[in-house]
N, C-alpha and C positions, 0 to 999 in steps of 0.2 A: 590398428585402428578398430574401434568398436563398431559392430554392425547392428544397428537398431531396426527392428520391425515396428511400425507404427500403424495403428488402425483405430477407427471409431468403433465403439460398441453399438451394435445395431439392435435397438430395443425390439423392433418388429421381427427380427430374424434370429437373433441370438437367444431368444427366450420363448417359451410357451406361456401363454397367458390364459386367465380365466375369461369367461364371457363378459365380465365387467371390465376387462382390461388390466387386471391385477396380475402380479407375478405368480406363476404356477411352478415352473421349473426351467432349468437350462435346456435349450434346444440342442440336442446332440448333432443335428444337421446344420446348425448355424454356421455362418461363415468363419468366425474366429476359431471355433472348436475344430471345424474341418481343416482349417489351415494348419493347426498344430498336428492334426492326425496325419496329414499327408505331405506337408511341404516344409515345416519348420526346420527339421534336421537337414534337409537337402539345401536349404538356403544359407546354412552356416551362420545363423543369427546368434548374437550374444545376449539379446534381451528383446522382450516384446512389451511395448507401452500401449496400453489400452486407454483411449481417451473417451470421456463422457462429458456431455454438454450441460447438464443440469444437476445441481446438488441433490435434487429429489431422486435422482437415479443412482445415488451412492449405494443403496442396499442392493439394487440389481447388479451394479458393477462388482460388488463384493461377492455376490453369488457366483458370477462368471469367473472371477479371479480365483475363488476358493476351488471351484471345480477344476480349472486348468492346472492349478498348483498341485492338486491331489493326483491328477492324471499324469503330470509331468514334473515331479518334484525337483528334478535336476535343472530345470530351466528358470531363467530369470524373467519373471513376469510381474508387472505392476500396473496399477491404474493411476490415472491422473485426471483431475477435473480441469477442463478448459471451458469455463463458464460462458454461456452464450444466452443472450436475451431472445434471440430469434434464430432458429436453426435453418431458416431459408433466406436469411439476409447475407448475401454474398460478401458485401463490404465488411461486415462485422466478422464473419468467419475467416475471410482472407487475412484481415489485419491480425486477428488473434493467432491464427496458425503461423503466419509469417514470423511474428514476434517470438513465438514458442520455438519454431524450428531453428531460428538463428542462435539459440543456445546450444545447438547440436552441430556446430560448424566443423568440429573435429571428428564427427562420426560418418560412417557410411550409413545411409538411411534408405530403407525400403518402405515405401508408402503403399499399404494394402488398400487398394482403390475401392473394393467391392462394398464393404459395410458403410452405412451412413446415408444421408439424404443425397439426392442429385446435386444440390448446391454444395454440400460438403465435398462430394467427389470433384466438382468443378474447382473448388478451392485447392484441393490437392494438385490438380492438373496445372493450375496457374502457378502455384509455388514451385512445382517441379520444373516448369519451363522457364521461369523468370528469375528465381532466386540465385541460381548458379551454385547451389550446394551439391554435394555428392549424393544425389537421390536417384532411386529407381522407382518406377511406377508399375505395380503388378495388380492383376485381378485373377479371380478363379472362375472356373466354369464347372457347374455341377455335373456329376457323372451321367445323369440321365440325358444330358445334351451332348455327350461325347460319343464318338463312334465305338470306342472300346468300353464304354460305360464306366470309366474311371474319372475321378475329378482331375481337372487340368489346371496348371498354373501358366498364365500368359503374361509376358512382359510387354508393356506398352512402350514402344519406341516412337518418340515424337521429337520434332525439331525443337531445340532449346535456344533461348536467348543468349547472346554473348555479352550482355550487359553485366558488369561485375556486381557482386553483392553490395559493395559499398555505395554504388550509384543507386541501386534499388532502395537502400535504406535512406539515403539522402533525399531521394525523390519523395518517398513516403512521408518523411518528416516535414518536407516543404508543403505537401498537400494537407497534412493534418494541422500544421501551423500551431497556433497558440493553444488549440484544444488539447494537444498532448504535451505541450511544453509549458508546464506550470512553473516557469523560471528554472534556471539551472543551478541555483544555489545548493540544491540537494546533492549535486555531484562533487562538491568541494570536500576533499579530505576523507580519510578512512573512517573518521568518527561518524559521519553522516552516510557514507556509502553503504555501510553495513545496515544501518537502520532502513534506508530506502530500498535496499535489496530485499530485506525481510518484508517491507511494506508491499513490494511487488508480488511476493509470494502470497501474502495475505489477500491481496486484491483478487487473486484467481479463485478463491473460495468465496462464493458470492453470498452465502446465507449466514455468515458468522458476524457477530458484532466485534468491534475493535476498540481497545482502550489505549489511548496515547497518553503517556506520562511525560512531564517536562515542566520546567520552571516557566514563568511568564516570559514571553519574548523569544522562546526557543524555536518557534515555527510549527506549533501543533496544528493550526488550521492549514498551513501549507502542506504538511504531511497528509492530513486527512483528504485534502483535495487531490493529492497525488494518488492515494489509494483509489479514489473515485475514478480518476482518469485512466488508471491501469486496469480497471475492472470492466466487466461486461455491461455495467450500468453507466458507462461514461457518456452515452447519448442522452441519458436522463438528467434531471435537475440535480444540482448540488446546493443544499440549503445549510446555513450555519446560524446557530443561536447560542448566545451567551446566557447560560442558566443563572449566573450570579447577578445579572443586571435587572432581573424582574422579580416582583413579589410573587408569592405562591399562586394566588388565584389568577393573576395575569399570565404567569408562565404556563399554567394548565390550559388557559384559553389559547395562547400562542401555539402551544404544541398540538392540541387536538381540535381546535376550532370551537365555535359555539353557534347556536341557533338564535334567531331573532326572539327576544323576550326572555332569554335564559337568565339574564340578570339586568339590573338597572343600567340603562345606557346601551344595552344590546339591541340596537334598532335595525339590524340586518344580519343575515347569515354571514359567517366568516369562516373560511377554511383555515385550518391550522398548518403548522410546518410539516407535519407528517403527510397531510394530503398534498401539500405543495411539492413535496419531495417524492411523490409517487413514481415508482420505476427508477429512482435514483438513490442518492445518499443524503442522510441528515447528520450534520455534525453538531454535537451537543458539547459545548465548551463549559468548563468548570462544573462538571457533573457532580462533584463532591459537595456542592453547595445547595442542592435541592432538598426540600423538606422530607421528613419520614413519610408523610402521607403521599406525596408525589412519587416517592421511591416505589411505593406499593403499586401505584397506577402504572408507572413506567415498566416495572417488572412484568405486570400482566400483559401489557402491550407487546413486549419483547417475546413473551412466551406464546402468545396467541396470534400475533400479527393482526391485531384488531384494535381499533380505537373507537372511543365514544365521545363525540363532541358534546360540550355542555348543553344540556337541553335537547339532545338529539339521540338517534339510534346508533348502536354499534355497527361498524362495517369494516371489512378487511382492507389492509393496506399492504403494499409491496415496497418496502423501504429498508435500506441497509443503514444501521445506526453506527456511527463512529463517535465515541465519546472521548473527552479529554479532561485531564485534571492536573493541577500542580500539587495537590494534596496527597498525603500518605493515606490512601483509602483503607489499607489494612488496619492502620492505627485507629482511624475513625470507626471501623467496624468493631474493633475491640472495645472502644469507648461507647458503643451503642448509638453512634451518630449516623452510621451508614449500614444498610442491610447487607449481610454476607451473601444472601442469595442473589441480590442484584449485582453485587461485586463480581461474583463468579459468572453471572450471565454476561456482564459487560466485558470481562477480562478473558474471553475465550482466546483471543489473540491480542497480545500486549506488545506495544512498541514504546521504546523510551528514547527521548531526545536528550543528548548530553548538553549541559550548560556550556556557555562559551568559554568559561574559565578552564574547562577540562580539555579544550581543543589544544593541539600542539601549536607552537609558534608558526610552523609552516602552514598549517590549516588556517590560522587566523590571518596570516598575510594574504593567503589566497582569497579569503572571504572579503578582506578589505579591498583588494583589487577588483573583485567581482562587483561589490557595492559601488565603488567609484565609477565603474563603467555603466552600471545600471542607472545610477542617479544622474550621470552626465547625459544619458539619452532622455531620461524622464524630464529633466530640467532644461534641456536643449542648450547645454553649455558648450562653447566651442573648444575649450581646453579641458583635459582631465585634471582632477584634483591631484596635487602632489604634496608629499610630506618631507620636511627637512629631516635629517638623520635624528636630530634631537627630538623633534615632534613625534617621529615614529617610535622612538624608544618610550616616550611617555604614553603613547597610545597603546603599545603592546604590553606595558606594565599594568594597565588598568584591568580590573577583574570583570568589568561589565556585568553588574548584577542584573541589568535589564536585558542581557543577552543580545541576540542578533537584532532585535528591535531597537535597543538602545544604540548599537553601533550604526545601524542604518539611519536612524534619526540624526545622529551626530554627523555623518557624512553629508546628509541633506543640509544641515545647518551650516556646515563649513562651506559648502558650495554657495549658499545664499550670501554669506558675508565675505567671501574671498573675491579679490579683483578678477574680473572676467578674463583678462589677458595674461594674468600671472597668478593663478590659484595655488600658490605655494604656502602650505600651512607651517607656521612656526609654533613653538611651545606656547607662547602667549596667546595664540589664537584658540587654543583648546580651553574648554570649560575649567573653572578652578578646581572642580572636584577631581579632575584628572591630574592637574599639576600639583595639587597639595591634597592628596586624598586623606580624608579623616579616618583614623583607625577605627575599625569596626568594634574594637574593644572599648572605645570611649563611650559607647552607648550603654546605659544602665537601665534596668538590670539585665544581665545575660545569664542564660543557662550554661552549664558546663559544656553541653554539646555544641553551643554556639561559639564558645571560646575555642574549642578543639577545631571546629570547622574553619573559623577565621584564621587560626594559626596555620592550618594546612593550606588555605588559599594564599596566604602571604608567602609561604615557602614555595608553592607552585609558581606564583608570579615571579618571585626573585630568580627562579631557575627557568624562566622563559617557557613555562608550560610543560617542561620535560618531567614526567612523573617519576621516572627512575632516579633522576638527580635529586628531586625534591624529597623523595622517600629516603634516600641515603643521608641527606642532610638532617632529616628528622630522626634518623635511627630506626626506621620502620621499613616494612616491605610495601610494595605497591598496592597489594590488596588492602592492607590496613589504611593506607593513604586514601584509597577510594572510599572506604567506609567512613573515614573522617570527613571527606568532602561531601558525602551524602547525609551526614548526621544532623545537619541544621534543619 
């Protein structure tokens, strides 16, 4: 079992600063350095994880990490950002630390109590006494306060709760309710679990923009909201705007706001979406559709964290931007339609949602079951929707170009038109496009890449979404099949 030492980086004690409060040097008498000097080897630790609470402290954290690694090259030491909006907010710190610690259930954990704010120390204490993990709580005493003038390590022995970890988690989820449960569709299948796991990691780094790729209907806004809920900004607002739905001038006004008299019809001051999202997250859908002029403005905002309302003065904003697109932005950049510098700024962290046709049969079945239950609750239906074997085969053979949204709308429609007491769906109850699908090859004209993709989709559908079988039938490998599916 790995033995992990965990502590906060103490900005006021681990570093010497200038009179202006800027970084000067690492403090050799700081708590984390002194722990390595006197106690790390005795504790039998396999690693030391140094936590810091603000992305702006990254450079400070790197200085401390570099010093410790230089002094102790044989030791496993790393830093990790646990982004907090308020370092004296017990509820936020406790929630963040609990979630993070529960990823270390297989470890022996020593929580170094001394560094950090008093509220951070209280959060360690609560986690140690209630989570039921294999944790120890320790603190150090400086040599000047010890009789022998040597630093001392003290273990804090306190009474711990006997409530199991699973009960703690369940209680926490019930208390947080819908605020942390942005529906559970993201938990269905390996295809989405991987994406949402990465989204959770991205959420911990508060100051980076995120670019979500995916076809229409794949759930890009849902994923953006998940990033928001998992981040330190979850108590702030989440705002969403479809950039493709507005003309250029109107979009600029919606984003940045305007002052009274800025243009004809501007009869009052209006705050934009950036201002409305202060302290939270702004989701910009279809970012690939904004004009070149607005691309320049948005790039400047992302670089400076500063907006200028139409007719107003510039001012700072604290907003995380999550953008989304169904377009091939790299191709648009090559064609001169989208700025490379804005693309690189947006794509610091990229997440890609797979289309429904690439899900396995098992994953699609699970999604259908989830949507049936979800819509039954939403529509207050006494009986869950059921499919005959024949209807289910037709349903599973459809490629669903509209992805999850198309499937969800279909389930809703079937609930509406099915008998209340016997909601059994037969093939004839399904839309004609599912029962007698028109070949995508019938549409003219088609580019070669469209023909290739259509043939790959048909092969995947006929083999029930199993890529290995579809690739074998086509005489290609799975990697080539994936390229064909994405070529349209």
